[in-house]
C-alpha positions in Angstrom: 78.4 81.8 91.4 77.7 83.4 94.7 81.4 83.3 95.6 82.2 85.2 92.3 79.5 87.7 93.0 80.9 88.4 96.5 84.3 88.8 95.1 83.1 91.3 92.5 81.3 93.3 95.2 84.4 93.2 97.5 86.6 94.7 94.7 84.0 96.9 92.9 82.5 98.6 96.0 85.7 100.3 97.3 86.9 100.9 93.7 83.7 102.8 93.1 84.1 104.9 96.2 87.7 105.7 95.3 86.8 106.6 91.7 84.1 109.0 93.1 86.7 110.5 95.5 89.2 111.4 92.6 87.1 114.2 91.1 86.6 115.7 94.6 90.2 117.1 94.4 89.2 119.6 91.7 85.7 120.0 93.0 87.0 121.2 96.3 89.5 123.4 94.6 86.6 124.9 92.6 84.4 125.4 95.7 87.2 127.2 97.5 88.6 129.2 94.6 85.2 130.2 93.4 84.9 132.5 96.4 87.9 134.5 95.2 86.2 135.7 92.0 85.0 134.6 88.5 88.5 135.2 86.9 90.2 132.9 89.5 87.5 130.2 88.9 87.9 130.5 85.1 91.7 130.3 85.5 91.3 127.1 87.6 89.1 125.6 84.9 91.7 126.2 82.2 94.5 124.7 84.3 92.3 121.8 85.2 91.7 120.8 81.6 95.4 120.8 80.9 96.2 118.6 84.0 93.3 116.2 83.5 94.4 115.6 79.9 98.0 114.8 80.8 97.1 112.6 83.7 94.2 111.0 81.8 96.6 109.8 79.0 98.7 108.1 81.7 95.8 106.0 83.1 97.6 103.0 81.6 99.9 103.1 84.7 96.9 101.9 86.7 95.2 99.6 84.1 98.3 98.0 82.7 99.9 97.4 86.1 96.7 95.9 87.5 96.7 93.3 84.7 100.3 92.4 85.0 100.5 92.2 88.7 97.2 90.1 88.9 98.5 87.6 86.3 101.7 87.0 88.3 99.6 86.8 91.5 97.4 84.1 89.8 100.5 82.2 88.9 101.5 82.1 92.5 104.5 84.5 92.1 103.7 87.3 94.5 107.4 88.4 94.5 107.3 88.7 90.7 104.0 90.5 91.0 105.4 93.1 93.3 108.6 93.4 91.2 106.5 94.2 88.1 104.5 96.6 90.2 107.6 98.5 91.2 108.6 98.7 87.5 105.3 100.5 87.0 106.0 102.8 89.9 109.5 103.8 88.6 108.0 104.4 85.1 105.5 106.7 86.7 108.3 108.6 88.5 110.2 109.0 85.1 107.1 110.0 83.2 106.1 112.3 86.0 109.5 114.1 86.0 109.3 114.7 82.2 105.7 115.9 82.4 106.6 118.2 85.3 109.4 119.9 83.5 107.4 120.2 80.3 104.3 121.5 82.2 106.3 124.2 84.0 108.2 125.3 80.9 105.2 125.3 78.6 102.7 126.8 81.1 102.5 130.1 79.2 101.9 128.6 75.7 99.5 126.1 77.0 97.3 128.7 78.7 97.6 131.1 75.8 96.2 128.4 73.5 92.8 128.8 75.1 92.6 132.5 74.0 91.2 133.7 77.3 91.5 137.3 78.6 94.6 138.5 80.4 93.2 138.3 83.9 92.0 134.7 83.6 95.2 133.7 81.8 97.3 135.1 84.7 95.4 133.0 87.3 95.6 129.9 85.0 99.3 130.3 84.8 99.8 130.8 88.5 97.8 127.6 89.3 99.1 125.4 86.5 102.8 126.2 87.2 102.5 125.1 90.8 100.1 122.2 90.2 102.5 120.7 87.6 104.7 119.8 90.6 102.0 117.3 91.6 102.1 115.5 88.3 104.7 112.9 89.4 102.8 112.2 92.6 99.6 111.8 90.7 101.2 109.3 88.3 102.7 107.4 91.2 99.2 107.3 92.8 97.9 105.7 89.5 100.7 103.1 89.4 100.5 102.2 93.0 96.7 101.9 92.9 97.2 99.6 89.9 99.6 97.4 91.9 97.2 97.1 94.8 94.3 96.4 92.5 96.3 93.6 90.9 97.0 92.3 94.4 93.1 92.2 94.9 93.2 95.2 97.3 90.9 98.0 96.5 90.3 99.1 100.1 93.7 100.7 100.6 93.4 103.1 97.6 89.9 104.0 99.0 91.3 104.9 102.4 94.1 106.9 100.9 91.8 108.7 98.5 89.5 109.7 101.4 92.3 110.8 103.6 93.9 112.8 100.6 90.6 114.6 100.0 90.2 115.6 103.7 93.8 117.0 103.7 93.2 118.8 100.4 90.0 120.4 101.7 91.6 121.7 104.9 94.7 123.0 103.2 92.8 124.7 100.4 90.7 126.7 102.9 93.6 127.7 105.0 96.1 128.4 102.2 93.6 130.2 99.9 91.7 132.4 102.4 94.1 132.4 105.3 93.8 131.7 109.0 94.4 134.1 111.9 97.2 136.4 111.0 97.9 134.5 107.8 96.2 136.3 104.9 96.3 133.4 102.5 97.8 132.9 99.1 94.8 133.1 96.8 94.7 130.7 93.9 98.3 129.8 94.5 97.3 128.5 97.8 94.8 126.1 96.2 97.5 124.7 94.0 99.9 124.2 96.9 97.2 122.5 98.9 96.5 120.1 96.2 100.1 119.3 95.5 100.8 118.7 99.2 97.7 116.3 99.5 98.9 114.5 96.3 102.4 114.0 97.7 101.1 112.7 100.9 98.7 110.2 99.1 101.5 109.0 96.8 103.8 108.5 99.7 101.1 106.5 101.6 100.3 104.2 98.7 104.0 103.7 97.9 104.7 102.8 101.4 102.2 100.0 101.3 103.7 98.7 98.0 107.3 98.9 99.3 106.4 97.2 102.5 104.9 94.3 100.6 108.0 94.2 98.3 110.3 94.0 101.3 108.2 91.3 102.9 108.4 89.1 99.8 112.0 89.9 98.8 111.3 92.0 95.7 114.1 94.3 94.6 113.3 98.0 95.1 115.9 99.5 92.7 114.7 100.6 89.2 115.0 98.0 86.5 115.3 99.7 83.1 114.2 96.6 81.2 111.2 96.2 83.4 110.3 99.9 82.9 110.6 99.6 79.2 108.4 96.5 79.2 105.7 98.4 81.2 106.0 101.4 78.8 105.5 99.1 75.7 102.5 97.4 77.3 101.0 100.8 78.2 101.4 102.2 74.7 98.3 100.4 73.3 96.3 101.5 76.3 97.3 105.1 75.5 96.0 104.7 72.0 92.8 103.2 73.4 92.3 106.1 75.8 93.0 108.6 73.0 90.2 107.1 70.8 87.8 107.4 73.6 88.7 111.0 74.4 88.6 111.8 70.7 85.0 110.4 70.4 83.9 112.6 73.4 85.6 115.6 71.8 83.9 115.0 68.4 80.6 114.6 70.2 81.0 118.0 71.9 82.2 119.6 68.7 79.2 118.2 66.8 76.8 119.6 69.4 78.4 123.0 69.2 78.4 122.9 65.4 74.8 121.9 65.3 73.8 124.5 67.9 75.4 127.3 65.9 77.0 128.5 69.2 73.7 128.7 71.1 74.7 128.4 74.7 71.5 126.5 75.9 72.3 123.4 73.8 76.0 123.5 74.6 75.3 123.9 78.3 72.7 121.1 78.2 75.2 118.7 76.5 77.7 119.6 79.1 75.3 118.7 81.9 74.3 115.5 80.2 77.9 114.4 79.6 78.7 115.2 83.3 75.8 113.0 84.4 76.9 110.2 82.0 80.4 110.5 83.3 79.2 110.1 86.9 77.3 107.0 86.0 80.4 105.7 84.3 82.0 105.5 87.7 79.5 102.8 88.7 80.3 100.8 85.5 84.0 101.4 85.7 84.2 100.1 89.2 82.9 96.7 88.0 85.4 96.9 85.1 88.2 97.3 87.6 87.1 94.2 89.4 87.0 92.5 85.9 90.6 93.6 85.3 91.9 92.2 88.7 90.0 88.8 88.6 90.6 88.2 84.9 94.3 88.7 85.1 94.6 86.5 88.2 92.5 83.7 86.5 94.6 83.8 83.4 97.8 83.8 85.3 96.6 80.6 87.1 95.9 79.0 83.7 92.2 78.8 84.4 90.6 79.3 80.9 87.3 77.8 81.8 87.1 79.9 84.9 87.9 82.9 82.9 85.1 82.1 80.4 82.7 81.7 83.3 83.8 84.9 84.9 83.4 86.8 81.7 79.8 85.7 81.3 79.0 86.6 84.8 80.7 90.0 84.3 78.6 90.6 81.2 75.5 89.9 83.3 76.8 92.3 86.0 77.5 95.0 83.4 74.0 94.6 81.7 72.2 94.6 85.0 74.1 97.6 86.3 73.4 99.4 83.1 69.7 98.6 83.4 69.5 100.0 87.0 71.5 103.1 86.2 69.4 103.7 83.1 66.2 103.4 85.0 67.4 105.8 87.7 68.6 108.3 85.1 65.3 108.2 83.2 63.3 108.6 86.4 65.4 111.5 87.7 65.7 113.2 84.3 62.9 115.8 84.8 64.4 116.7 88.3 68.1 117.2 87.4 68.3 120.4 85.4 67.0 122.7 88.1 69.9 121.4 90.4 72.4 122.9 87.9 70.8 126.0 86.3 67.9 128.5 86.5 67.7 128.7 82.7 64.0 127.8 81.9 65.0 126.4 78.5 67.5 123.8 79.7 65.1 121.3 81.3 63.2 120.9 78.1 66.4 120.2 76.2 67.9 117.9 78.9 65.2 115.5 79.5 65.2 113.9 76.0 68.9 113.7 75.9 69.0 112.0 79.3 66.4 109.5 78.1 68.6 108.6 75.1 71.5 108.2 77.5 69.3 106.0 79.8 68.5 103.7 77.0 72.2 103.3 76.2 73.2 102.5 79.8 72.8 98.6 79.4 75.1 98.8 76.3 77.6 101.0 78.2 77.5 98.6 81.1 78.6 95.6 78.9 81.1 97.7 77.1 82.8 98.9 80.3 82.9 95.3 81.7 84.4 93.8 78.6 86.9 96.6 78.4 88.0 95.6 81.9 88.1 91.9 81.0 90.3 92.4 77.9 92.5 94.9 79.8 92.9 92.3 82.6 93.8 89.8 79.9 96.5 92.1 78.6 94.7 92.5 75.3 95.4 96.2 74.9 96.6 96.0 71.3 93.2 94.7 70.2 91.4 97.4 72.3 93.5 100.1 70.6 92.8 98.9 67.1 89.2 98.2 67.7 88.7 101.6 69.3 90.5 103.3 66.5 88.2 101.6 63.9 85.1 102.6 65.7 86.2 106.2 66.2 87.2 106.5 62.6 83.7 105.4 61.5 81.8 107.4 64.2 83.6 110.8 63.8 83.0 111.6 60.1 79.4 110.3 60.2 78.5 112.3 63.2 80.1 115.5 61.9 78.5 115.0 58.5 75.1 114.4 60.1 75.5 117.7 61.9 77.0 119.8 59.1 75.0 118.6 56.2 71.7 117.3 57.6 71.3 119.6 60.6 71.5 117.0 63.3 70.5 118.5 66.6 71.5 117.7 70.2 69.3 114.7 70.6 70.3 113.2 67.3 74.0 113.6 68.2 73.4 111.7 71.4 71.5 109.0 69.5 74.6 108.7 67.2 77.0 108.6 70.2 74.9 105.9 71.9 73.8 104.0 68.8 76.9 104.2 66.8 80.0 104.7 69.0 79.0 102.8 72.1 77.2 100.0 70.1 80.2 99.8 67.7 82.4 99.2 70.7 80.0 96.6 72.0 80.1 94.7 68.8 83.9 94.7 68.6 84.3 93.7 72.2 81.7 90.9 72.1 83.3 89.5 68.9 86.7 89.4 70.7 85.3 87.9 73.8 83.7 85.0 71.8 87.1 84.1 70.4 90.2 82.4 71.8 92.9 84.9 70.9 92.8 86.8 74.1 92.8 83.8 76.4 96.5 83.7 76.9 97.5 82.0 80.1 100.7 82.1 82.2 102.5 84.5 84.4 103.5 86.9 81.6 102.5 87.9 78.1 104.8 87.8 75.1 106.0 91.2 74.1 
């Protein structure tokens, strides 16, 4: 038991810090660009939404690769694990090339879809057109991180993430505001700084993977069959991700609908969702450990060990949720003044955060079981289960808002009690069964 706990901590600790480091890219950009003016900051916000959506849908490059590589590692085939990891890297390159071209060509229409004024739109186009050049490096970073996690290494992605953030911060300050006789490039400098840091981070992670591949004799050339297999395996995880994002979008829309456009309630919801997302990093780090260890155990054919690991992971998820929930509840009266001077927001935020705090133990178990099943390669079930829960949640929440006047707190009760609990029920039901416990180095297509 203690050995398992130590291994979870060894993987989850660096994974958590790396997850926290990821949003700092855009946070640094916002801090630097914000000093240029409100229009530039708003333009950055529009571009960031587009980029985060595109990259977020490709998170399967990390999750799916982790599961496949860990399974082969558990079977004692490190060469095969690295070969499969390289297939994921090549797939990331191919997808990145397509998304880069699409992003550059469609920059104008994508920005216009937000309906912002001409000044904001101009800055958004400038940033997005350049930032799209970093799409392929970002996807390579996802895939390479997945390979290293599958190899039970979460420290290297952390080191690279920290280094990338330092480079990004320095380049942003210099390229945006200038240095010495150099006057700076404005918002374009921020985009170039981020792209440069992303290219460097992708190169560093890829170099580690390639060095391991050469050491163990894995072929470096692209394998179309392997890339197609990685794409098929990732499709189910794309659907899973879409259902999660759809639920969050429905929740935000329901709040806006119920608030009738009142800015206080919408702003309060945004703050609550931001804090909920921050706590999700803690829970997701444990889920990442679950992906890596579960895949390795099933690859080694250890069903009993996988069962024991799953039970331990559930305990970790529940306990982590209790801790984060207690911290959130205790801090709830103190958080609003950190973000806004609006006197109405604290009174609105506290009850919402208390609801979120009560739901943290549920969220903890959900995140962990999600990681276990991803590690087992059970993406198809996750996709269907997520779709069913979202189909139930969306109309009931919108109906409660439109017909029965559900307010901000009620929407959060529905999000926690219906969507998150629905996911908990479907995941626990799957975990109790046998269908996901498929052993061996690979999964049938």
